[in-house]
Every structure is written in C-alpha cells, then in structure tokens.
C-alpha positions in Angstrom: -8.1 165.3 25.4 -6.7 166.3 28.6 -4.6 169.2 27.1 -7.8 170.4 25.3 -9.7 170.4 28.4 -7.2 172.5 30.3 -7.4 175.5 27.8 -11.3 175.4 28.3 -12.2 176.8 31.8 -14.8 174.2 33.5 -17.3 177.4 33.8 -17.1 177.2 30.0 -18.4 173.7 29.8 -21.8 173.5 28.6 -22.7 170.5 31.2 -20.8 168.8 33.7 -19.4 165.5 32.4 -20.4 162.1 34.0 -17.5 161.0 36.4 -14.8 159.5 34.8 -15.5 161.2 31.5 -13.2 163.8 30.1 -14.7 166.4 27.5 -13.5 166.1 24.0 -13.7 169.5 22.3 -11.7 168.5 19.3 -13.6 165.3 17.8 -16.2 164.3 20.1 -18.9 161.6 18.8 -21.8 163.4 17.2 -25.1 162.2 15.0 -24.3 165.3 13.1 -24.1 163.3 9.7 -27.7 161.8 10.5 -29.1 165.2 10.7 -27.7 166.4 7.5 -29.0 163.4 5.6 -32.5 163.2 7.2 -32.8 166.7 6.8 -31.6 167.0 3.0 -33.6 164.0 2.1 -36.8 165.7 3.4 -36.2 168.8 1.7 -35.5 167.1 -1.7 -38.5 165.0 -1.5 -40.9 167.8 -0.5 -39.1 169.8 -3.4 -39.8 167.2 -6.0 -43.5 166.5 -4.7 -43.9 170.1 -4.7 -42.8 170.4 -8.3 -44.7 167.7 -9.6 -47.9 169.0 -7.9 -47.5 172.5 -9.3 -46.6 171.3 -13.0 -50.0 169.4 -12.8 -51.8 172.3 -11.7 -50.3 175.1 -13.9 -49.6 173.1 -17.1 -52.3 170.1 -17.1 -55.3 171.6 -15.1 -54.3 175.0 -15.9 -55.7 176.5 -12.4 -54.3 177.0 -8.8 -56.5 177.0 -5.9 -56.4 178.0 -2.3 -54.8 174.8 -1.2 -51.8 175.2 -3.8 -51.0 178.5 -2.3 -50.9 177.4 1.2 -49.0 174.3 0.0 -46.4 176.5 -1.6 -46.3 178.7 1.7 -46.0 175.7 3.8 -43.0 174.6 1.7 -41.3 178.0 1.8 -41.3 178.0 5.6 -40.2 174.3 5.6 -37.4 175.4 3.6 -36.4 178.1 5.9 -36.7 175.9 9.0 -34.4 173.2 7.4 -31.7 176.1 6.5 -31.8 177.2 10.3 -31.6 173.1 11.4 -28.3 173.3 9.1 -26.9 176.5 11.1 -27.9 174.4 14.2 -25.9 171.7 12.9 -23.0 174.1 12.0 -22.9 175.2 15.7 -21.7 171.5 16.7 -25.2 170.2 17.4 -25.6 166.5 17.9 -22.6 166.0 20.2 -22.8 165.4 24.1 -23.4 168.5 25.7 -20.4 168.1 28.0 -18.3 168.2 24.8 -19.7 171.6 24.0 -18.8 175.2 25.4 -21.5 177.7 26.5 -20.6 179.6 23.3 -21.7 176.6 21.2 -24.8 176.4 23.3 -25.3 179.9 22.9 -25.3 179.5 19.0 -27.4 176.7 18.8 -30.3 178.1 21.1 -30.1 181.1 19.0 -30.8 179.2 15.8 -33.2 176.9 17.5 -35.3 179.8 18.3 -35.8 181.0 14.8 -36.2 177.4 13.6 -39.3 177.3 16.2 -40.8 180.6 14.5 -40.5 178.8 11.0 -41.9 175.5 12.2 -45.5 176.7 13.1 -46.4 178.4 9.6 -44.7 175.4 8.0 -46.8 173.0 9.7 -49.9 175.1 10.0 -50.1 176.0 6.3 -49.5 172.4 5.1 -52.3 171.4 7.4 -54.6 173.9 6.0 -53.6 172.9 2.6 -54.8 169.3 3.4 -57.7 170.0 4.8 -58.8 172.5 1.9 -58.0 169.5 -0.6 -60.3 167.1 1.4 -63.0 169.7 1.5 -62.8 170.3 -2.5 -62.8 166.4 -3.0 -65.6 165.6 -0.7 -67.7 168.8 -0.3 -67.3 170.7 -3.7 -70.7 172.2 -3.1 -72.7 170.9 -0.1 -72.4 172.7 3.1 -73.2 169.7 5.4 -71.8 169.1 8.9 -68.7 167.1 7.5 -67.8 170.4 5.4 -68.2 172.5 8.8 -66.4 170.1 10.9 -63.2 170.2 8.6 -63.8 174.2 8.6 -63.6 174.2 12.1 -60.4 172.0 12.3 -59.0 174.8 9.7 -59.7 177.4 12.3 -58.4 175.5 15.4 -55.0 174.9 13.7 -55.1 178.4 12.6 -55.3 179.6 16.1 -52.9 177.0 17.6 -50.1 177.8 15.3 -50.6 181.4 15.4 -49.9 181.1 19.1 -47.1 178.8 18.7 -45.5 181.0 16.4 -45.9 183.8 18.9 -44.4 181.9 21.6 -40.8 181.5 20.6 -40.7 185.4 20.3 -41.9 186.0 23.9 -40.7 183.3 25.5 -38.0 185.0 27.5 -37.7 188.5 28.7 -35.2 189.9 28.0 -35.1 188.2 24.6 -31.5 187.5 24.9 -32.1 185.2 27.7 -33.1 182.4 25.0 -29.7 181.9 23.8 -27.8 183.1 26.9 -29.8 181.3 29.9 -27.4 182.4 32.7 -28.2 186.1 32.0 -30.7 188.0 34.3 -34.5 187.7 33.4 -37.2 184.9 33.2 -38.6 182.6 30.8 -41.7 180.5 30.0 -41.7 176.7 30.8 -41.0 176.1 27.2 -40.6 172.3 27.7 -44.1 171.9 28.6 -45.3 174.0 25.6 -43.4 171.4 23.8 -45.5 168.4 25.1 -48.9 170.8 24.4 -47.6 171.1 21.0 -46.8 167.2 20.5 -50.2 166.3 21.8 -51.9 168.6 19.5 -50.3 167.6 16.6 -50.9 164.0 17.2 -54.7 164.9 17.8 -55.3 167.3 14.8 -53.2 164.8 12.7 -55.5 161.8 13.5 -58.6 164.0 13.0 -57.3 165.4 9.7 -56.4 161.8 8.1 -59.0 159.9 9.6 -61.9 162.4 8.5 -61.5 161.3 4.5 -61.4 157.7 5.6 -64.7 158.1 7.5 -66.4 159.8 4.6 -65.1 157.2 2.0 -66.4 154.4 4.3 -69.9 155.9 4.2 -69.9 156.0 0.2 -72.4 153.8 -1.7 -69.8 151.5 -2.9 -68.8 147.9 -2.5 -66.5 147.0 0.6 -63.8 146.1 -1.6 -63.7 149.5 -3.5 -64.2 151.5 -0.2 -61.2 149.7 1.4 -59.1 150.0 -2.0 -59.9 154.1 -2.0 -59.2 154.2 1.7 -55.6 152.6 1.2 -54.8 155.1 -1.5 -55.8 158.1 1.2 -54.0 156.2 4.1 -50.7 156.1 2.0 -51.0 160.0 1.3 -51.2 160.1 5.0 -48.0 158.2 5.3 
C-alpha cells in the first residue's frame, strides 16, 4: 500500500485521509457491488412492469392513453439514468474518497452531472403518468375541485422538474468546473438545491398518493370495502 501511495502525489489524492490511514489505490473497500445489484434490480423490475402494462394496453385493451406515453418516457429517462450510474460506478464510486485520485473524482462528477439531467425527466414523467391515471379513474368526465387539484399538482411538478433539469446545465460557470472543482469559476450551492429537491419530492409524493385514498374514503361504500380498496392503492404507492 505504501508503495502505491508513493507513486501518487499527495496533491492528486481526492481527499486527505484521516490520521493513521494510508490510502489504498489498488484494492480499497467499496460498496460498488451493492450499487450494481440495486440499480440492476430496479431496472429489471421496471422493465417487467412496463412490459406487462404495455401488453395489457396494446393487446388486451387495444388503446394507449397519455398516461401510457408519459410512463414510457419516464422509463426511457430512468434507463439512461441507470446507465450513467453504471458509468459512475466504473469511475470507482463507492470507495472512500481518500482512496481515489482527483482524476477519479473528475470522472465521477462528469457522469453524476449527466445522471442529474436524466433524473428530472425520469421522475417528472413518471409522476405525471401516475396523476393522469388517477384522474382517469376518479374524474373520467367530472371537472370538480379534485380534478383541478390534481391538474394543479401536474403543473407544479412540470415546473419544478423543468427547473431542476436546467440547474445541472448551468450550475457552474464555466461548465467544466462541475467536474474540475479546482478550476477558476463559480458554482451554485448545489447541495442546498438537493435538499430543496428532497423536500419537494416528499411533499409531492404524499400529495400524489394520498389524493386517491381521500377520494376512496368518501365513496358510498362500506368501511370494509373502502379500507380494502385503499389497501390496493397503498400497495401501488409502495
């Protein structure tokens, strides 16, 4: 390990190691396998579910609707997002930063930035698809306050994820400073934006999944049937 460290200049180490820790650039501890497994499982599950949905709509129902098209768009951007995450993993992501070089981190930042670009449309189109489906089930013809509330949520999601799509493009000036943070220039406080995104995602998810539950609770059905129907929708939310 010490011989490997001697080859790497201290200025090229991505992060100063803790006292008593010697950087390991050859075989460091990494959570890379977990990234690969979880990302692969997520993509496989999404692919199977989308295939079942399209088969039902094309072969059985013989009709595609707007929520199906937006669902496909969301999946395509999600697949691109996962592909870029694999590129991040190939750049040695998952190891302690003091076991990486500045070149490793530059590669990671580069692919991270492009994965951020795929994230917004992936989530945005998926949420639009879900909301359109809820509207089709509960408001097929009636334009009541529930309908307009869901349409308002769709507009809000569209605005937010459009802005969040633009931010990774303009977060640094010049743009190369995103993956070369020591180069001259300036950047937005991107971590603050991540927190804002997290809060918005949680709030919009709660609103999106609680809306059909609220509607079901006010249906003229027995309590048992309402709870059973709510459980079905709650399972879909999970």
